C-alpha positions in Angstrom: 6.2 10.7 -21.2 5.9 13.3 -18.4 3.3 12.2 -15.9 3.5 15.5 -13.9 5.0 14.0 -10.7 8.7 14.6 -11.3 10.2 16.4 -8.3 7.4 15.7 -6.0 8.0 14.4 -2.4 6.6 11.0 -1.2 6.6 8.9 1.9 6.2 5.2 1.3 5.7 3.2 4.5 6.5 -0.4 4.7 8.7 -0.3 1.7 11.8 -2.4 2.4 10.3 -5.3 0.3 7.3 -6.6 -1.5 4.4 -4.3 -2.5 5.7 -1.2 -0.7 9.1 -1.6 -2.5 7.2 -1.9 -5.8 5.4 1.3 -5.2 8.5 3.2 -4.2 10.4 1.8 -7.2 7.7 3.0 -9.6 7.6 6.4 -8.1 11.4 6.8 -8.1 11.5 5.9 -11.8 9.2 8.8 -12.5 11.4 11.2 -10.7 9.6 11.4 -7.4 11.8 12.0 -4.4 10.9 9.2 -2.0 11.4 8.5 1.7 11.3 4.8 2.3 10.6 3.3 5.7 10.4 0.1 7.6 11.3 -1.4 11.0 14.2 -3.6 9.8 17.2 -1.4 9.0 19.3 -3.9 7.0 16.5 -4.7 4.5 15.6 -1.0 4.2 19.1 0.1 3.5 19.5 -2.5 0.8 16.3 -1.4 -0.8 17.3 2.2 -0.7 20.6 1.4 -2.5 18.6 -0.5 -5.2 16.2 2.4 -5.7 19.0 4.9 -6.0 20.5 2.8 -8.8 17.4 3.3 -11.0 16.7 7.0 -10.2 16.1 9.7 -11.2 14.2 10.5 -8.0 16.2 10.9 -4.7 15.8 8.3 -2.0 16.1 8.6 1.8 15.8 5.7 4.2 14.3 6.1 7.6 14.0 3.2 10.0 10.7 3.8 11.8 7.9 1.9 13.6 4.8 3.7 12.4 2.7 2.4 15.3 4.7 4.9 17.5 4.5 8.7 17.6 8.3 8.8 17.5 8.3 6.7 14.3 5.7 8.8 12.6 7.5 12.0 13.6 10.7 10.7 12.1 9.1 10.2 8.8 7.7 13.7 8.6 10.9 15.2 9.8 12.7 13.5 6.9 10.0 14.6 4.5 8.3 17.7 6.0 6.2 18.6 3.0 5.2 15.3 1.3 2.9 15.6 -1.7 2.2 11.8 -1.7 1.7 9.3 1.2 1.6 5.6 0.5 0.4 3.5 3.5 1.7 0.0 3.0 3.0 -1.0 6.5 1.0 -4.0 7.6 1.0 -7.6 8.9 -1.2 -10.5 9.7 -1.7 -13.1 12.4 -3.3 -16.3 11.0 -5.4 -18.8 12.7 -9.0 -20.0 13.1 -11.1 -17.1 14.4 -11.8 -18.9 17.7 -8.1 -19.2 18.5 -7.0 -15.6 17.7 -5.8 -13.9 20.9 -6.7 -10.3 21.8 -3.0 -9.5 21.6 -2.8 -10.7 18.0 -6.0 -9.0 17.1 -4.8 -5.7 18.5 -1.4 -6.0 16.9 -2.9 -6.3 13.4 -5.6 -3.6 13.8 -3.1 -1.2 15.3 -0.6 -1.5 12.5 -2.9 -2.0 9.6 -5.6 0.5 10.5 -4.8 2.8 13.4 -1.2 3.6 12.2 -2.5 4.2 8.6 -5.2 6.6 9.9 -2.8 8.5 12.1 -0.4 9.0 9.2 -3.2 10.1 6.9 -4.3 12.6 9.5 -0.8 14.0 10.0 -0.4 14.3 6.2 -3.8 16.0 5.8 -3.3 18.5 8.6 -0.1 19.8 7.0 -1.6 20.0 3.6 -4.7 21.8 4.9 -2.6 24.2 6.9 -0.6 25.2 3.9 -3.5 25.1 1.5 -1.8 22.5 -0.7 -3.4 19.5 -2.5 -2.1 16.0 -1.9 -2.4 12.3 -2.8 -2.9 9.5 -0.2 -2.7 5.9 -1.4 -3.7 3.2 1.1 -3.1 -0.5 0.6 -6.3 -2.4 0.8 -6.6 -6.0 -0.5 -8.9 -8.4 -2.3 -9.7 -9.4 1.3 -11.4 -6.0 1.6 -14.1 -7.7 -0.4 -13.8 -11.4 0.1 -12.3 -13.8 2.6 -9.8 -16.6 2.9 -10.1 -18.8 5.9 -8.0 -18.3 9.0 -7.5 -14.6 8.4 -10.1 -12.8 10.5 -7.8 -10.0 11.8 -6.3 -9.2 8.4 -9.7 -9.3 6.6 -11.2 -7.0 9.3 -8.3 -4.6 8.9 -8.5 -4.5 5.1 -12.3 -4.0 5.2 -11.6 -1.1 7.5 -9.0 0.4 5.2 -11.6 0.3 2.4 -14.1 2.2 4.4 -11.5 4.5 5.9 -10.3 5.4 2.4 -13.8 6.4 1.4 -14.5 8.4 4.6 -11.3 10.4 4.4 -11.9 11.0 0.7 -15.3 12.6 1.5 -13.9 14.6 4.4 -10.9 16.0 2.6 -12.2 16.5 -1.0 -12.8 20.1 -0.2 -9.1 20.5 0.5 -8.1 18.9 -2.8 -6.7 15.9 -1.0 -7.3 12.7 -3.0 -7.6 9.5 -0.9 -7.6 6.2 -2.8 -6.5 2.7 -2.2 -5.0 -0.2 -4.2 -6.4 -3.6 -3.6 -3.7 -6.2 -4.7 -4.7 -9.7 -5.7 -2.0 -12.3 -5.6 1.3 -10.7 -6.5 4.4 -12.7 -7.0 6.9 -11.5 -4.4 9.4 -13.1 -2.0 6.6 -12.9 0.6 4.2 -15.0 -1.5 6.9 -17.4 -2.6 5.5 -20.4 -0.6 2.2 -20.0 -2.4 3.5 -19.6 -6.0 6.0 -22.5 -5.5 3.0 -24.6 -4.3 2.0 -26.4 -7.5 -1.6 -27.0 -6.3 -2.2 -23.5 -5.2 -0.5 -22.0 -8.3 -2.8 -24.1 -10.5 -5.9 -23.1 -8.5 -5.0 -19.4 -8.7 -4.4 -19.4 -12.4 -7.7 -21.2 -12.9 -9.6 -18.7 -10.6 -8.0 -15.6 -12.2 -9.4 -14.6 -15.6 -6.0 -13.4 -16.7 -4.6 -16.8 -15.6 -1.4 -15.4 -14.0 0.1 -14.0 -10.9 0.4 -10.3 -10.6 3.8 -8.7 -10.9 5.2 -6.1 -8.6 5.2 -3.6 -11.4 1.5 -4.1 -11.9 1.0 -2.6 -8.4 3.7 0.1 -9.0 2.0 1.3 -12.1 -1.3 1.7 -10.2 0.5 3.7 -7.5 2.0 6.0 -10.2 -1.5 6.6 -11.6 -3.1 7.4 -8.3 -0.2 9.7 -7.4 -0.3 11.6 -10.7 -2.6 14.4 -12.0 -4.2 11.8 -14.3 -6.2 10.7 -11.2 -7.2 14.2 -10.0 -10.9 13.4 -10.4 -10.6 10.0 -8.7 -11.1 9.9 -4.9 -12.6 7.4 -2.5 -11.8 4.6 -5.0 -10.4 1.1 -4.4 -8.4 0.1 -7.5 -8.2 -3.7 -7.4 -5.1 -5.0 -9.2 -6.2 -8.6 -9.3 -6.3 -9.8 -12.9 -10.1 -10.0 -12.6 -10.1 -12.3 -9.5 -13.0 -10.5 -7.8 -15.1 -10.4 -10.9 -15.8 -14.1 -11.2 -16.6 -17.3 -9.4 -14.1 -18.9 -11.7 -14.4 -21.0 -14.9 -17.3 -23.5 -15.2 -15.1 -26.5 -14.5 -12.1 -27.3 -12.3 
């Protein structure tokens, strides 16, 4: 089935592993030419080789720190006319709110929010200048809506991504630039391995989630393909929660 995105150009930030890798993989499978980026070269190069093996989209790997101007410039030099931007670069610093340092707070907000905004702005400026439409996909979270303890910086950053996505969608709709976000629930990746290997947490999550399972990376990748494709041309300012219904319920009546 032709989804109308074969041959398009995409930048996927934070794509050496986990959710960013899932988005890049799904796009490459649909024939999108993808620039993958991360700060750790070894992981990134391994991921690029893996993506090339599935094709048919071309893959380029750029080691870049998106919190720096040099890093952002490197991405757009590698992909000067991207049709699609996926903002997945992010991190957290955990701890009770009263113990979080200013350094940790600033680190999380700078990477998760400021870098994402700056990349969106660079992408939009080029598309506006050339009178070309585009698709921006930000990575929000179920914590854009709800909270787990000891995650104040991350929760604040993902709440900001939700509102930033809506604000940019409104500002850039007239330029035919769609800005949406994906809000993952609990997805089974190497990064979440300690949680899904914890029998107690695994049991709780499956009880709390109406679909009674963990998300798979391809669940997120499929959402990215939809938001990158013409099928979502009338969708903007939307947060697509890929959470198995987690946000829709308090949970079953007994535990």
